N, C-alpha and C positions, 0 to 999 in steps of 0.2 A: 424576787429575782426577775430581771428584765428579760423579755424575749429578744432574740437577736434581730438586728435591723436587716431586713432584706430589701435591697434596692433592685427593682425590676426594670428592664429596659422599656422605654416609651415606644420603641419599634420592636418588631419581631426579631428574635434571634433563634437559631435552632442548631442542634448538633445531631449528626447521624453517625453512629459508631457500630461497626460490624464486630460483634463479639465472637467468642469461640463458637464453632458450629454454624448453624444457620439462623442464629438469633441476631437481629439488628435492633439496636436501641435508638429511639428518636426522642429528643427532648425539645419541646417548643416553649419559648418564653416570650412574654410581652403581648403584642397585638398581631393576630393573624387577620389581616384585612387586605383590601385591594392593592395596597402599595407594595406588598411583599409576595403576592400570589405567584407572579411569574418565576421568581427565583426558587421559591419552595416547590412549585410544580415541577420544575426542571430536575431538582434533586430527588423528588419522589419518583419521577419517571425513571431516573437512573437507578434508584433503589429497586424498582420492580424488575429491571433487567437482570439482576442477580438472583431472582427467584428465592427470596428468603423464606424459610419455613415458618418463621415467627417474627413479627415486628412488635416490639414493646414500646408503646408511646406514653411518654410522661408529659402530662398536661398540667402538672401542679403549679407551674409558673406562668401559665397562659392566662392573661387577664381579660382578653377580649377576642371574640371571633365574630366576623360579620358574615353575611350570606355567602359571599364569594369564598370565604374560608371554609364554611360548612360544605359547600359544593365540592371544593377541592378535596377535603377529607373524605366525603362520601365516595367520590370517584376513586380515590386511592384505595379505600376499604373494599369497594366492589372489585377492582382489578386484582387486588391481592388475594381475595377469597376465590376469585375465578381461577387464579393460578394454583390454588390449593394451599395457600398460606393462611396463617391465622394471626389474629390481632389481639394484643393485650393492651388495654388502656387503663391508666390509673392517674389519680391526682386531679380529677375534674373538679373544678370550683363551681361556684354558683352562677357565674356569668355565662359561660358558653350556653347558647340557646338550648332550650329543652329539645328542640328539633334535633340538635346534634346528639344529645344523649339518647333519644329514641332511635336515631339512625345507627348509633354504635350498638345498642341493644339488639336491633334487628340483624346487624351484621354478625354479631356473636351468635345469635340464635340460628342464623342461616348456616354457619359453619359447624355448630356443635349440636344442633337439634333443639327441640323445645326445652325450656327451663321448667323443671318440676317444682 
């Protein structure tokens, strides 16, 4: 049986959906690089203004992240946790830099305590 063909965008696309309660779902697809940072930063800043209790980030279709994208996500994670929100990240692929994975692990540990 053949796997379904998934065509991913060459540029970044994203969706931000405010679900029931205080959970916001963010899906990032394609490439998070300097060409899209400004638009995405503006939307994440707007998201912080509603003080969500939880942001669920789906990175399963994120193909590439450059240093500017890592910095943007780090800043967002720090600001969200400073507001008392928590982050759920899923779908990380092999490309996003190891530094992003370490940053997310540290952000999770900072909000939930040490991992045993």
